[in-house]
C-alpha positions as CSV (number, residue, x, y, z in Angstrom):
1,M,-2.2,59.3,-36.9
2,P,0.6,57.3,-38.1
3,Q,1.8,58.5,-34.1
4,T,-1.3,57.0,-32.3
5,E,-0.6,53.7,-33.8
6,A,2.4,53.7,-32.9
7,G,1.7,54.6,-29.1
8,S,-0.8,51.8,-29.5
9,D,1.4,49.1,-30.3
10,R,3.9,50.2,-28.2
11,K,1.4,50.1,-25.5
12,L,0.2,46.0,-26.7
13,A,3.8,45.3,-26.5
14,I,4.4,46.3,-22.9
15,I,1.0,44.8,-22.3
16,A,2.6,41.5,-23.7
17,C,5.7,41.7,-21.9
18,V,3.9,42.3,-18.5
19,L,1.4,39.3,-19.2
20,L,4.2,37.0,-20.5
21,V,6.5,37.7,-17.6
22,T,3.0,37.2,-15.3
23,L,2.6,34.6,-16.9
24,R,6.5,32.8,-16.6
25,M,6.5,33.6,-13.0
26,S,3.4,32.1,-12.0
27,I,4.5,28.9,-14.0
28,G,7.5,28.7,-12.1
29,W,5.8,29.6,-8.7
30,H,3.6,26.9,-9.2
31,L,6.7,24.2,-10.1
32,L,8.4,25.7,-7.2
33,Y,5.4,25.7,-4.8
34,E,4.4,22.0,-6.0
35,G,8.8,20.5,-5.8
36,W,8.6,22.1,-2.4
37,W,5.2,20.1,-1.6
38,K,6.6,16.7,-2.6
39,I,9.9,17.8,-0.4
40,D,8.0,18.6,3.0
41,T,6.1,15.4,2.8
42,Q,8.7,13.5,2.6
43,S,9.3,14.0,6.8
44,K,5.2,13.2,6.6
45,S,3.4,9.6,7.6
46,Q,2.3,10.0,4.2
47,P,5.0,11.3,2.0
48,W,4.5,11.4,-2.1
49,S,5.3,9.3,-4.2
50,A,5.6,8.9,-8.1
51,E,4.9,5.2,-7.6
52,G,1.9,5.5,-9.1
53,Y,2.0,7.2,-11.7
54,L,5.9,4.8,-12.9
55,K,3.4,1.6,-12.3
56,N,0.8,2.9,-15.1
57,A,3.4,4.3,-17.4
58,T,2.5,3.4,-21.2
59,G,4.8,3.0,-24.5
60,P,8.1,1.4,-25.3
61,L,9.7,2.8,-22.0
62,R,6.9,1.2,-19.7
63,P,9.5,-1.6,-18.5
64,V,11.8,0.9,-17.9
65,F,9.8,3.1,-15.2
66,R,8.3,0.3,-13.9
67,E,11.5,-1.5,-12.6
68,L,12.5,1.8,-11.0
69,I,9.9,0.8,-8.5
70,G,11.5,-2.8,-7.7
71,D,8.1,-4.6,-7.3
72,P,5.8,-2.6,-10.0
73,S,2.6,-5.9,-9.6
74,D,3.0,-5.8,-5.3
75,L,4.4,-9.2,-5.7
76,N,6.9,-8.6,-2.9
77,W,3.2,-8.2,-0.1
78,L,2.7,-12.0,-0.9
79,N,6.4,-13.3,0.1
80,Y,5.7,-14.1,4.0
81,D,10.1,-13.7,4.3
82,L,9.9,-10.2,2.7
83,V,6.7,-9.1,5.1
84,S,8.2,-10.1,8.1
85,A,11.5,-8.4,6.9
86,K,9.9,-5.1,6.1
87,W,8.6,-5.2,10.0
88,D,10.7,-6.3,11.1
89,D,12.6,-3.1,9.5
90,W,10.0,-0.8,10.5
91,R,10.8,-2.0,14.0
92,D,14.3,-1.1,14.0
93,R,13.9,2.2,12.3
94,F,11.5,3.7,14.7
95,L,13.5,2.2,17.7
96,A,16.3,3.9,16.4
97,H,14.0,6.7,15.8
98,Y,12.8,7.2,18.8
99,P,15.7,6.4,20.5
100,N,14.3,7.2,24.4
101,V,10.8,5.0,24.3
102,D,12.9,2.0,24.8
103,E,12.0,2.3,28.7
104,A,10.3,0.4,30.7
105,G,6.4,0.2,29.5
106,P,3.2,0.9,32.3
107,K,2.3,-2.0,34.0
108,G,5.3,-4.4,33.8
109,R,4.8,-4.8,30.3
110,G,8.8,-4.6,29.4
111,T,10.6,-2.3,26.6
112,V,8.7,-0.8,24.3
113,R,11.2,-3.5,21.9
114,E,10.1,-6.1,23.7
115,Q,6.3,-5.3,23.4
116,L,6.6,-4.7,19.8
117,T,8.2,-8.0,19.6
118,R,5.7,-9.7,21.3
119,L,3.4,-8.0,18.8
120,L,5.3,-9.0,15.3
121,E,6.4,-12.3,16.6
122,G,4.6,-13.6,20.0
123,S,5.2,-14.3,23.6
124,E,7.7,-17.2,24.4
125,A,4.9,-17.8,26.9
126,F,1.6,-16.9,28.5
127,V,1.0,-16.9,31.8
128,V,-1.8,-16.2,34.5
129,P,-1.3,-16.5,38.4
130,L,-3.1,-19.3,40.0
131,A,-2.4,-20.4,43.2
132,T,-3.4,-24.2,43.2
133,L,-4.9,-26.3,41.5
134,P,-8.8,-28.2,42.6
135,A,-8.8,-31.3,43.4
136,G,-9.8,-33.5,40.8
137,V,-8.0,-31.2,38.1
138,N,-5.2,-33.6,36.2
139,L,-3.5,-31.5,33.3
140,A,-1.8,-34.5,32.0
141,P,-3.5,-34.9,29.1
142,F,-2.3,-31.7,28.6
143,K,1.4,-31.7,29.3
144,D,2.9,-30.7,26.2
145,I,0.5,-27.9,26.1
146,V,-1.2,-26.3,29.8
147,T,1.6,-27.0,32.1
148,F,1.0,-25.6,36.3
149,D,4.2,-24.8,38.1
150,E,3.6,-24.8,41.5
151,A,6.9,-23.3,42.8
152,K,5.4,-19.9,40.5
153,K,1.9,-20.3,41.3
154,Q,1.4,-20.0,38.0
155,L,-0.2,-21.7,34.6
156,R,1.4,-21.8,31.5
157,V,1.3,-22.1,28.1
158,G,4.6,-21.9,25.5
159,G,4.7,-19.5,23.3
160,Q,4.7,-21.9,20.1
161,Q,1.4,-23.1,21.7
162,H,-2.4,-21.8,21.0
163,L,-5.5,-23.4,23.6
164,L,-7.9,-23.8,21.7
165,A,-11.7,-23.4,22.7
166,S,-12.4,-27.7,22.8
167,E,-9.5,-27.3,25.0
168,R,-10.3,-25.0,27.1
169,D,-13.7,-26.5,27.3
170,K,-12.5,-30.0,28.3
171,L,-10.2,-27.7,31.4
172,L,-13.4,-26.1,33.0
173,A,-15.5,-29.3,32.7
174,M,-12.6,-30.6,35.1
175,A,-13.8,-28.3,37.6
176,P,-18.0,-28.0,36.7
177,V,-19.5,-25.5,39.5
178,D,-21.8,-27.7,41.7
179,G,-23.6,-24.7,43.5
180,T,-20.9,-24.6,45.8
181,E,-19.0,-21.2,46.3
182,D,-15.2,-23.0,45.9
183,E,-12.9,-20.1,45.8
184,T,-10.4,-23.2,44.0
185,I,-12.3,-23.6,41.3
186,T,-13.6,-20.2,40.8
187,K,-9.8,-19.1,41.0
188,F,-9.3,-22.3,38.3
189,R,-12.2,-21.7,35.7
190,K,-11.4,-17.5,35.8
191,A,-7.2,-18.7,34.9
192,V,-8.0,-20.8,32.3
193,N,-10.8,-18.6,30.6
194,D,-7.8,-15.4,31.3
195,L,-5.3,-18.0,29.6
196,Y,-7.3,-18.3,26.6
197,N,-8.4,-14.6,25.8
198,A,-4.3,-14.2,26.2
199,S,-2.9,-17.4,23.9
200,S,-6.0,-17.9,21.7
201,K,-4.4,-14.3,19.7
202,L,-1.6,-14.6,17.0
203,S,0.9,-12.4,16.1
204,F,1.3,-10.8,13.5
205,K,3.4,-12.9,12.2
206,E,1.6,-15.7,12.7
207,R,-1.3,-14.3,11.1
208,L,0.7,-13.4,8.0
209,A,2.1,-17.2,7.7
210,V,-1.4,-18.4,7.7
211,L,-2.3,-16.5,5.1
212,L,0.5,-17.0,3.0
213,K,1.6,-20.1,3.4
214,G,-1.4,-22.0,5.5
215,D,-4.7,-20.8,3.6
216,P,-5.3,-23.2,0.2
217,E,-7.2,-21.4,-1.3
218,R,-4.1,-18.3,-1.4
219,V,-1.3,-21.1,-1.4
220,G,-2.9,-23.9,-3.7
221,V,-3.1,-27.2,-3.2
222,M,-0.7,-30.4,-4.5
223,Q,-1.6,-33.8,-3.6
224,T,0.7,-36.8,-4.8
225,D,0.2,-40.8,-4.2
226,K,3.4,-42.8,-2.9
227,S,4.7,-43.3,-5.8
228,N,4.6,-39.4,-6.7
229,N,1.6,-38.9,-9.3
230,V,-0.4,-35.6,-8.9
231,I,-3.9,-36.3,-7.8
232,E,-4.8,-32.7,-7.1
233,N,-3.0,-29.7,-8.5
234,R,-4.7,-26.6,-7.7
235,V,-3.6,-23.5,-8.2
236,G,-3.9,-20.5,-5.8
237,E,-4.5,-17.3,-5.8
238,I,-1.3,-15.5,-5.3
239,E,0.6,-18.2,-8.1
240,L,-3.0,-17.7,-10.8
241,Y,-2.4,-13.8,-9.8
242,R,1.6,-13.8,-10.7
243,R,0.2,-15.7,-14.4
244,Q,-2.1,-12.9,-15.1
245,A,0.3,-9.8,-14.4
246,E,2.9,-11.5,-16.6
247,R,0.5,-13.1,-18.8
248,Y,-1.0,-8.6,-19.3
249,E,2.8,-7.3,-19.4
250,N,3.4,-10.0,-22.8
251,R,1.1,-9.1,-24.4
252,L,1.2,-5.3,-23.5
253,A,4.5,-5.5,-25.1
254,V,3.1,-7.2,-28.4
């Protein structure tokens, strides 16, 4: 009987050792796989990041962990200069990583760098071909916006200008369709519509400037009189978010 109990104890010890080794190997394999997976994602479009964990850290070391991110409250995304610089950096890194793509694009649109720059910053000018102006069309009232280059046979809008719908309608009204098939008028009206479609589109940086600099709901409103007395001081959404984030952190620290 004692020999049987000793044999049973030995079998249990062996089983326990096997299970313990299996458990340790399973845990080790799990940690190895998780670590390798995180490293492997760094070369993909959506790399793994501990940002979410660090942002939501709790306890006395919360400020330390959050500062590891550099921008724990995402306020940098509300700064035009920083976001604009990030876009430029992305463009430069993309072209540096794929140097062979910076060649002439399709249909004479220029190099990839030029195309990306136009998307981010806009064009130097918007141009459409036009052989001649119809009789009765006078662009003098629009000289600061629309010009006609007779030598190059182009209708042109400066890159810093954007043709408004009301301005397009005034241009079209100079060459109304009266039932006669005047090819000059038809081409002029088409050129004006093409120019409006091209110039009315804002670049990414222009849209960003509208959102973060020109929208009174986001940036707020402050008006003063001639004596610099504040007439209206309305806090915008950006400043309100900044204050709320700061107040939350202060209350959490107490």
